[in-house]
Phi, psi and omega in degrees: 000141175261118181271113185252123180259108182252337188274122178301142178086003179295135180249122183249120180220195180235148173204126177053048177063024176231156168286139175238126178254127178245125179229100185055247183268357185263149175225140178228132175252132182226129178291136177296340179290345179261358187249130176263324178204157178243121181252120180250112185248008180207184181295119180213163177242129182237124180282158178296328177298320179292322178297314181297318178298319178298316180295319180296334179257016179056040177257121179273148179250122185244133179251128181253150173274186185295341180267358180091007178273138176293128179248352178184161179204158176239126180221170183298139187293329181271101187282343180080011182266170176238153178298331182298317181299318182290325176296318179296325176300313182295321178294321184285341186303327182243008185250187183294324180298315178299320178299313181295324179297315180296317178301318178299313185292314180291321178300318178295320179299311181294323179296319178294323177298314180297315182297321180293317179297321178296322178296315179295322180296315182295337178276357182230067181301138181089356181235042187279338189305308181300325180290317181302314181296317180294318180296320178297318180297317180292321178297324177296319177296322178301320181300325181297335179292340182271359179292153180286129176231140182281331178200174184292325181300318179292324187278337191305309182295323177298315181297318178299323178294313179299316181297320181293315181293321177295318181297319179298315179296319182297310184285330173298321179290317179299323180302322183288347176273349183282155166306146190308317185288348180252008176292152188225165186268350181154186182287135170224130190261270183241103004268164174289146181260355184205165182300319182300312181293330175297317178292314182297318179299322179293318177296317176301319180301317176296323181291320177305318181299316179294320181292319179298317178298320179298319178299312184296314181292339178269000180084009181272146178275115182299341185268353182251099182257185181240306177280308176270110187281169182288357175296341181287346185054037179227180180283082192297319181293327177297318178296328177287305190289340179289338188306310181292344185256359177302334181302329180296318178290320182294319177299314181301312182296313182298315183291331176297319182281313181291335176275004177057041178260359180258138179235153180302328184290354180278358188233148167254131183236140170237186181297328187242359186207153173231133179221155176289142176253191184292339174281326186276324185302314180299326180295315181290316180300315180298317181294318181294315180294322177298320179293318180292331181273357177284133180275134176232169181286127182211115181053046176066020177228162172269116185228138177295144181304319184298330180280335178298323178302316180294317179301315183289328175295320177297321180292326176297318177299320179293325177298317181293327183276345184295145175292159184301324183272001179277148175289134179293133176298144174291139178212177185058047178270069188238029180278109186246002186264000000 
């Protein structure tokens, strides 16, 4: 379970080997054995006893900013990684393995976009035209991934271009599925310019936290990426590995709007920005967690989406550790449509 703290003034402490949450006159006791991570998205107080209990149970504590992006975290000091995995990451960054990894990740992302649009299209008979055009644009971008490249450095700018053109077509099409007053002009990040992007950014923020944790538990260095280079001075691998899983956030956001579960009162708006408020955040958090906790078919088993991220991060580590003459493990098996 992911314990999400949304209520301002929440006090987190320990009692009888459990976490205790105090909110005004209310108290809640939760066993650490039921908690995988603690997400703090608002003003809260956490005692050192609660922090130590979390560390002893390998529970990371993640702090989010007002947009839902993780800005800091506390985790167990023993990451379980090896220096070899990190050396292999650095070696792969400019080699053929890194190139193939990037092609896999972007290819899976584009494939998920096409599959999602087809699912939405089939639910709207007689309104296929906008979907057909977007699907063709994304398929054209996919073809570009198959062009011959000598190394990742040469391919990087081409990939960013393909990804950008596919993204524009994809989000233009998603906008047309929204109720009219919530349609949007395209992606806007920080800050969001409209309610849809405010919700999507918040969902992405929750997803970033899961991907970063998956990297750490797999022994991968979150700062050593392949597509997003370390020149960004950010967690480059997290920006890479989230790509095939962005679909989880996009599905959640789209279904919240098309299912008419979003209300105007969930947002604070200024002249230049739209953000979720205290009424809206719990609705989005609940929907995102429900989606992540839904089990789908994965390697012939029913597995929750949130655990698939961890499985795939482990497989990425195994790909990096494999000998040159070894067959690369299959990975990114996340086709659920």
